[in-house]
N, C-alpha and C positions, 0 to 999 in steps of 0.2 A: 625415569621411573620403571619399575619392573612390571611385567604383565600381571594383571589381577588374577588371571586364570592359569597360572603356572601350577606345576605338580605340587602335591603335598610335600614332596621332598625338597622343593625349592625353598630357600630361606635366606634371610639377610643376617650375616654374622654380627654378633654383638661387638661393640667397640672394645678396645683393649682394656678399658678400665672396669669392664663388667665381669661377672662370673663367667668362667670358661664354658660352662655347660648351657648357657642360654642362647637360643636361636629364635629368630622371629619368623614364624611359619607363614609363608605367603598366602596359602590357601584359606586362612581364616578371614581374610579381608574379602568380603563378598560384595554382591551388587548393591545391597542397601543396609548391611549391618556387618558386625564382626561376630563370627560364630565358629566354635570348634570344640575339641575335646578338653574338658576341664582337667587341670592338673598337668597335662602334657603340653598341649598347644596353648592353652590359656592358663597361666599361673600367676602368682603374686608379682613376679618381676614384669610380666607382660602388662598387668593392670597398673603397676607403678609407672611404667613408661607411657602407657596410654594416658594416664592422668596428667603427666607432664605435658604431653603433646596436645591434648585437648585444652589444658589450661593455657598454654602459650597461644593457641589458636584463638581462644576466647578473648584473651588480653589484646591480641592484635586486632580484634573486631571492635575494640573500645569498650568491652564489657569487663566485669571483674567478679562475676558470681555465676554459680551453676547449681542446679538441683541434681541430686543423686537419689536413686531408688533401686531396689533389688527385689527379685522374685524369691520363691521359697526353696530353691535348689540348695543342695548340701554345700556346694562350692561358692554360693553367692556372698556369704558373709565375708569370707577371706578376700575375695576379689574386690568387694566394696571397700574394705579397709585399705587395701593397697591403692586402689584408684583414688580414694580421698587423699591419701598421703601425697600422691603424685600431683594432684590438682593444687593442693595447698603449697607444695614445693614450688610450683610455678607462680604463686602469688594470688591464686583464685580463692575467693570465699566460697565455702561449700555449705549448702543447705541440704541436710540428709533427711529424706522423707521416710527412711526405714524400709521395712519389708512391706511392699504394697504393689499395686497393679500399674502397668504402663499408663493407662488413662488418667490415673491420679497424678502422675508426673506431668503429663500433657496439660491437665487441668491447672496445675500450679503455674506452668509456663504461661498459659493463656489468661489466667484470672488473678494472678498476683503481680505485684510490681517488682519483686525481688530479682528475678532473672529471666532472660529469654532463652537460656540454654539449659540442657539437661542430658544426663546419661542414665539409661536404664540397664541394669545388669540382668540379663535374661537370655535364655535360648528359646523362648516362646513355646512352641509345640514339640520341640525335640525331646528325645529321651533324657533321663536324668543325668547321664554322664556327659552331656553337652552343657556349655554355657556360652554367653556372648554379651555384646554391648550394642544397644541402640542409642545413637547419638543425635541430639537435636541442637542445632545452632541457629540462633535468631528465629526460633519458632518452626524451623523446617528440619526434617530428618535428612542427614547428609547421605549422598549417594556415592557411587564407586570412586569418582574423582576426588571427592573430599576425603574418603578413606585412604586413598593412595597418598594424599598429602600427609595425613597423620602417620602413615607407615614410614615415610621418609624421615619424619621428625623422630619417631621412635627408634629407628635404626641408628641415626646419628647420636642420639642420647646425650645431647649437649645443651639441653634447656638450662639457661642460667638460673642459679638459685636466687630467689626473690624473698623479700620479707614474707614470712609464712602467713598464708591466708587463714581465716577463721573457719571453724567447724561448728555449725549450729544444727540442732535436731528440730525438725518440724513435723507436726502431724496435720496433714492436709485433708485426710479422709473425712472428718466431720464437715468441713466446708464443701467438699465434693458432693457428699450425700445431701447436705442441706440445699445446695443449688439445684440438683435434679428434682428433689421433692418439691421445692418451691415453684418450679417452672413446669411441672408435669401436668398432663390433662387426662390422666387415667381416672375414669369416672365410675368404675365398678370393680369389685374384688375378683381376683383370679386364683385358682388353685394351681400351683406350679411345683414341678420337680426340677431342682437345680443340681446339675452335675458340675462340680468345680474341678474335677480331675486331680484332687489333692494339691491344687495350686493356690496362689494368692487370690485367684478369682472367686473362690468359693465363699469365704467369709464376707467379702465385699458385696457379692450378689445377694446373699442371704439377708444381710443388713438392709440393703436398699429395698428389696421387694417386700420385706416385712413392713418397712416404713410406708410403702405405697399401699398397704392394706391387703396384701396378698397372703394367702395361706401357703407356706413354703415347706416343702419336703426336701431336706438337704441330702444329697447323695455324693459321697466322697468330697465333702466340703471342708474337712480339716486339712491344714497345710502339712504335707509330708513330702520332702524332696526325694524320697525313694520312689514316689509315684507307684504305690503298691497295687493299685487296681487297674490302671491303664495309663499309657502315656497321655499327657495333657493335650491331645490333638483331636479336636472334634471333626476334622476332615476325614479321618479314618473311620469307615463305616462300622468296623468291629468294635471300636471304642464307644459307639453310641448304643450298643445293644442293652447294657444294663439300664440306661435311661429310658429306652423304648419300653422295656419290660415294666419298669416302675410307673411310667405314665399310664400304660394300659391297665395295670393291676390296681392302681389307686383312683382311676377315673379323673386324672388331672386334666386341666384345660390345655396345658402346654408343658413341654420339657425344654429346658434351656441348658445348652452345653457350651462351656467356655474353655479357652486355651490356657496355657501356662502363665501368661502375663495379662490376661483380661481384655485384650483388644480385639478378640474375635468371638463370633457367635454362630452357632448352628441350632436350629429349633426343631423340636419334635411336636407334631400335631396331636390332637386328642385321640386320633385313630392310630397313633404310633407311626405315622409317616415322617420320614426325614424331609424337612423343607430346607433344601440347600440354599445358601445365601443369595445366589442369583435369582431365585424365586422370591426371597424376601425383598430383594432390590426391586422386583417388579411391583410388589405391593407398595413399597415406599415411593417409588417413582410415580406410580399412578396417583397416589394421594397428593404428593407435592405438586405434580404438574397440573392437577385440577385447580389448585390454588395459584400456581405460578406458571402459566403456559409460556412456552418459549425458552424455558430454562435449560441449561446443559446438565446432562447426567453422564457420569464417567463410570466405565466398567472395564474389567480386564479381559484378556483374550480367552480365558477359560469359561466365560459366561455364556449363557444360553442365547441363541439367536432371537428368541422370543422377547428378551429384554430390550434389545435394540428396536425391534418392531413395535413394542408397546410404547417406548419413548416417543417414537415418531407418531404413533397413533394419537397420543395425547399432546401433540404439538411441542414436543421437546426436541432437544438436539443431542443425539447419542454420540459419545466419544469413547472409542475403544483405545486402551493403552496397555502397556506391558504389565504383567503380573508383578506384584510386590507392593507392600503397604506404602513404602515411600514414593513409588511411582504414582500410585493412585492419589496420594496426598498432594503431591506436586501438581498433578493434572487438575485436581479440584481447584487448587489455588490459581494455577495459570489460566484456567478457563472460567474462573469465577463460577464454578459449577455449584448447583444446589445440593447435589448428592453424588457420592462416589462409593464404589464397592468392588470387591473381588470375590471370586468363587470360594476362596478359603475362609471367608467370614469377616474380613475387615470391612466395616461400613462407616462411611464418613458423612455426617450431616453438616451442612454449611448454611443452615438457616437460623435456627435458634441455638445451635451448637457452634463450636469454633473450628470445624473442619478437620478434627482428628478422630481416629477410629476408637471405638469404645463399645465392647460387647454388651455391658450393662445398659448403657444409654440406648443402644439400638433395640434391645429387648423392651425397654420402657416405651419407646416410640411405637413398637408393634402393639403393645397393650393399649396404647392410646387409640390406635386404629380399630382394634377389636372392641373398644368401649363404645364406639359411635353407633347410634341407632339409625337404621335406614327403614323408613316406613313403619316405625314403631317396634322394630326388633333389631337385635344385634346378630352378628354373623360370626361363626367359628372360623378359625384359620383354615380348616378343611374346606369349608364352603367357599371361602374367598379364593383359595388356590384352585378349586374346582371350576371356577369361572374362566380361568386362563385356558387358552388353546393348548392342548397337550402335545408333547413330543416324546420320543423315546431317546433315552440318554444313558450314559454311564457315569458313575462317579469318577474321581481321579484314579487312574491306573498307574501304579509305580513300577518302573522297570529298573531294578538295581544295577548300578554301574559303579566303577571306581570313581571316587571323588575327583581325582586328578585327570579323569578321562572324559567326563560328561560334556564339557564344553567343546572339546576337540571332536567328539562324536557329532555334536550338533553342527559344527562347522562343516563336517563332511556331508551330513545329510542335506544341509542347505545348498551346498554346491553340487552334489551328485545325485540326490534322490529325485526320481521322476514320478510325478503324479499326473496321470492322464485324465482329462475331462474336468479338472478342477481349477479354481482360481487360488493362487498361493499368496499368502501374506507372511512376510518375514519380520513382522513387528516384534515378535517374541517367540523364537523357535519357528515352527512351521504350522500355520493354520491354513487348512485347505478347505475351501468352500465349494460344495457341489450344489446342484439344483435343489436337492431335497435333504441336505444335511451337511455336516462339516466334521472334520477331525483335527486334532492338535497333537503335536509332540514338541516338547520343550525341555530344557534342562532345569531341574529344581535348583533354586539358589540356596536352599537351606538343608538339603539332604543329598546323599549320594545316589540319586535316582534321575532317570528321565521320566517325565510325566506325560501320560496320554489321556485324552478325553474325547468322547464322541457324542454327537447328537444328530437326530434325523426326525423326519416327519412321522415315521412309524418303525416298527421292529424290523420289517423287511429292508427298508432303506438304511436303517442303522447297520445291519449286517453288510450291506453293499459298501458303505463307507469304510467299515472296518476291514473289509477284504481289500479295498484299494490301498489302505495303509499297510496291511500285511504284505501285499505284493511289493510295495515300494520299499519297505523297511527290511525285509528278510535278507537281502544281500549284505546288509550292514550290521544287523543286530542278531546275534545268535539266539535261537529258541524264542523268537518273537511270537510264535504261535502259543506259547505259554501265557501270553498276556493279552493277545487280541483274539 
């Protein structure tokens, strides 16, 4: 097998029977999904071959059916059509859920008897000229090794023709909404502003929270694959500014920001403060551990040290794992964890929910908590967050690098970078723990960037940690002072 992290220029030549101009670009096969430039790296021929490869894999598992869904990107319809052709060519029966969110596809896999496999056509939070594929086999998102296996099948392109599988259209959204509404414990109305980022998240979230009795102010909630207002990425602070402004100006209780395929959530408080997902995880963990002491809580390397401390304080077992929705999902399953989450906004409930990430569901669970009365009164999100011990921290800091260089840079840093006075973890990149803070540098799996993040007990200690990283990284990364 070829190395997953070869250069963008690395490719597998098409077989002699294919069109002469098709090449299989190695770099689109990432750590936990397929993602690349629509039209050039990911085109109809790619989707056709992928469909054949996934179909053959599903049949080899003893299954014969698959769910397909797509986001609202301009390229998603054509990729979906070709993917379905390839799947049917292999003999798989295809159940097309249409244009909808990733959690709806996961809901179908978990709650219907039709199939345990699915493919979501999406590039999640990436800009509109990207697209990709999230692949679920037997209820689990496949990781790098499984994607490598699919790549080999796609390169050979010799999947035998089978009796053509059926194509059936299904609308699972009503069942998805009915299930959440029937099982929710939200006991009072909320005034919400919802930023859907012109993605499939918007209409779904608006429909759900209206049914939950909320007053909803939709912001960028019409689907438009051009993403005219901002990229569907709630992790970027600048993308949250319109939502913050609208929450403050309307006096809303909360602002909810979703990503391009609906499996991530970032929340804005009534005061206009960004409540990053690791802080949401602290609220969820605290609530769940009171009811289920001793349970495991999973979180990623970008998360606040306060999260691990809180889990231990409430008699839970903290488990840190690699960043990535599929890594968290797998860790939740392997550890039978009650809850999992990562800093980018993927949150996995594994109690009343089925262990997959869903931005709308996580927001509903937050409203449940905010509905509860303590000593005769309810508490706002700002009040709950205010009870947590403060730290000084940065959001994610992105350092642009070439897509085909980021993993090699990280290999160099791991082997040659020296951090004095800190404890180094290489679980995912380099996370260096100091007495009063920590810093992280890792390669983004979805964008051509290195990612930095820092946290410390106070602003002074935060600057000290950042200077440690500046000194250690400056021999290897040009102009690092522009970012730290």
